[in-house]
C-alpha positions, 0 to 999 in steps of 0.5 A: 404270111402264107397259110403254111406259116400259121402252123407252128413248126413244133406242131408239124414236127410232133405230127410227123414224128407220131406218124413215122413212129406208127409206121416204123416202131422197130426195124425196117428190114427193107432198108437193108437192101438200099445203098447210102448214096443219096437218091432223088424222087419226083412227086407226081399228080395223076389226077385233078386236084388243088395242091394243099398240104405242103407243110405236112409233106415237108415236115415228114421229110424234114424229120427223116433228113430229106430235102423237098423242092416244090415246082408248084406253090400251094394252093394251085389247081393241078390238071395233069397233062399226058397222065401226070404232072410233077409237083416236087422233087425229094432228095436224100438217103434212100432208106430215109426217103422211102421211110417217109414216102408213104406217110408224106403221100398219105398226109398230102393226099388227105389234105388235097382231097379236102381242099379240092372238094372245098374249092369246087363247092366254093366255086359253085356257090360263087356263081350264085347271088348268095353272099354268105360263107361256106364252112366245114364242121368239126366232124373230122376223123380223130387225129386228122382235124388239123389236116382237114381244116387246113385243106378246107381253108386253102380250098376257100371254105371257112374252117369254123371251129377248130376245137372246143375252145370256140364255144357252142351250146349243142342240144345235149348241153342244153338238155343237161344244163336245163336253162338256156339263159344261165347256160349262155351266161356261164359259157360267156363267163368262161370263154371271155368277152372276146368270144362269140357264143353259138347256140344250136337250135331246132325250131324258131322258138328255140332260135328266138330264145337263144337270141334273147339269152344273148347268143351271138350266133344261132345254128338252125340245125336240121331244118327243112330247107323250106322252113329256113327262109321264114325262120331267118326272116323273123330272127333277123327282124328281131335280132339283126346283129345275130349271125345265122348258121344253117347246118345238118343235112347239107351236101354238095348236091343239096347245097344250093337249096340252103343258100337263102337270103339272110343266112350268114353261114352254111356248114357241112362235113366236106370230108365226107364228100371229098373224092380221093386224089392220085399222087405218087412218088417215083425215084428218078433213076437218071438223077439218082445215077448222077448223084452216085457219080 
């Protein structure tokens, strides 16, 4: 099974429809200038990128009645030669093709940017001796969670929590609940026996208390890199089966200082550090002329 097959077609269709509705809620006057004869357009990469987001691109054009044929599979690392590299060909009625153009490009660009940044981070970590995993946080723009998680996953990062159904007790939960042990028990009763419960902590004593309360994962949140090693050593000595995650203040630049022996997961907001990628969709006039004959 490919990564694309893990997303229900109903979810992709709903997303594509909402995006198209936002972009064209009434009339499309520019469409009046276009003939009915099908045209063909080529998708080009004009910058280095990890190709990711194919199901979102396809879903948009499927909604407007166009066909997409890919020349490169995802995830492929694309390094354009001579300025640009063709990735796919889109064929369909010109009004429909142009109606989907910007939406499809926006979605694909977003996912490619995340995937490329994730890929580069994973590759950099892979050159080191650390044996843990990189994960992305839930800090994504509203409406783009699925795209960002998909991009991170194809880039090699762990997608971590997709939504609130994966339980994590953060500082405000604990402040409002008042009692850590009862909070963990209440969460476990609701989440079920198969779920792992994670607790965010800000000190060694909180981390140990979370372990004693039955947490499966403790997050060391906003710890100074220098204090992580000792904290992890003590936690793992007393609770060897508890996973330790480090998060807060991590960036691609500072990442290496958090890759400490005993840390199982380092998470950060990869989307905040993703550089834009350059994609374009251009009508192939020669192919379109052939279609018209």
